[in-house]
C-alpha positions, -999 to +999 in steps of 0.1 A: +486+010+249+453-007+255+463-041+238+497-039+259+481-039+290+451-065+281+480-086+266+500-082+301+472-091+321+465-123+300+500-133+301+497-132+337+467-151+338+480-177+313+510-181+339+487-190+367+473-219+343+508-238+339+504-244+377+541-233+379+556-206+402+586-201+377+561-192+347+546-169+369+577-150+386+592-144+352+564-120+348+580-101+377+611-081+382+640-089+402+633-056+428+593-064+428+574-054+456+545-076+461+511-076+488+497-106+482+461-114+482+464-142+511+493-132+530+497-107+553+537-105+547+548-077+522+573-095+499+600-081+480+622-096+456+613-123+427+622-156+454+597-141+481+573-136+449+577-176+438+573-182+474+537-170+477+527-187+442+542-220+452+511-221+478+485-201+456+488-222+426+476-251+443+442-234+447+444-234+408+432-198+403+420-180+372+412-147+369+389-124+351+391-086+353+355-072+361+367-032+363+398-019+352+415+014+343+451+020+331+472+051+341+504+060+318+535+069+340+558+070+309+559+053+271+578+027+295+556+021+326+520+021+335+497+013+364+464-008+361+442-015+389+404-024+396+389-051+404+392-089+393+373-124+403+392-152+410+379-190+403+398-211+429+396-243+444+391-244+487+402-266+512+374-287+507+381-290+468+351-271+455+357-238+433+345-209+449+345-176+433+371-144+451+365-109+448+393-088+450+413-051+442+444-052+426+471-027+411+499-042+392+524-014+376+542-030+347+577-011+331+599-021+307+634-036+312+666-028+295+657-056+271+621-042+265+606-067+279+573-058+304+576-067+341+560-063+372+573-037+392+547-036+420+517-059+424+490-056+451+457-078+454+436-079+484+397-094+489+368-071+484+354-057+517+318-068+518+294-045+526+269-055+553 
């Protein structure tokens, strides 16, 4: 199973590199739910997910998992959560690293393809 969750995260991260929202949203189910890193909106469905990625991909994001855990829900679904860092370009054109928390819930669809049915990403709360 480890190969599947590593491969699925790699597919998602590689889709970000295309800078094409439609490539990223291909990985999400039709009825996906999404709580994005830089949006207060609870997004439901592929169109709202695509709308988020149209802006987010302009930051040239590249994700790297720092800490992770996988819980099997069934042979056709799992939860992948933890901490990841994003290298992204800010509004001044400078690269910055963003620390964030994540949860993906992946499920096989009727055609046997792994799709994201839920994604939550939020900035890490810094300790002061």
